[in-house]
C-alpha positions as MATLAB code, in Angstrom:
seq = 'XXXXXXXXXXXXXXXXXXXXXXXXXXXXXXXXXXXXXXXXXXXXXXXXXXXXXXX';
ca = [
    -164.742  -82.637   -5.595;
    -165.917  -82.211   -8.819;
    -168.356  -78.780   -8.978;
    -171.432  -76.816  -10.586;
    -171.512  -73.297  -11.575;
    -174.511  -71.807  -12.185;
    -175.110  -67.963  -13.118;
    -178.493  -66.452  -10.807;
    -179.606  -64.073   -9.580;
    -178.841  -64.260   -5.377;
    -181.785  -63.609   -3.252;
    -182.917  -64.162   -0.036;
    -186.296  -66.433   -1.540;
    -183.022  -68.020   -3.696;
    -180.718  -68.789   -0.612;
    -183.545  -70.573    1.576;
    -184.544  -72.936   -1.646;
    -181.101  -74.040   -2.204;
    -180.388  -77.741   -1.545;
    -177.151  -78.766    0.107;
    -174.864  -81.399   -1.939;
    -174.384  -84.373   -0.939;
    -171.261  -85.079   -3.018;
    -170.317  -82.017   -5.062;
    -169.661  -78.484   -4.029;
    -171.892  -75.807   -6.147;
    -170.348  -72.114   -6.753;
    -173.653  -69.590   -7.533;
    -172.364  -66.211   -9.442;
    -175.064  -63.214   -8.530;
    -176.481  -62.278  -11.999;
    -176.551  -58.589  -10.312;
    -172.904  -58.490   -8.753;
    -170.439  -61.037  -11.271;
    -167.625  -60.428   -8.342;
    -170.166  -62.670   -5.650;
    -170.199  -66.246   -5.691;
    -171.471  -68.260   -3.347;
    -170.215  -71.711   -2.670;
    -172.265  -75.319   -1.198;
    -170.432  -78.131   -0.615;
    -171.614  -80.861    2.269;
    -168.960  -82.298    4.128;
    -168.784  -85.283    6.669;
    -166.663  -83.407    9.250;
    -167.576  -80.379    9.407;
    -171.577  -80.586    8.298;
    -172.411  -78.143    6.143;
    -169.626  -75.620    4.106;
    -172.354  -71.623    3.292;
    -169.523  -69.814    2.374;
    -169.583  -66.520    0.678;
    -167.360  -65.689   -1.450;
    -166.738  -61.627   -2.573;
    -163.993  -61.801   -5.631;
];
């Protein structure tokens, strides 16, 4: 599965606007805290995956 990586400032406003991808996984890295990453993807079996990665 392909993924798209972005670096943005993670805010409540941004989180509410995120579009759920139908074919790919989106990985968004926070500008302020680079260790904070958000992975957003859609799967047929479980519906929506909205995972916050703290590395």
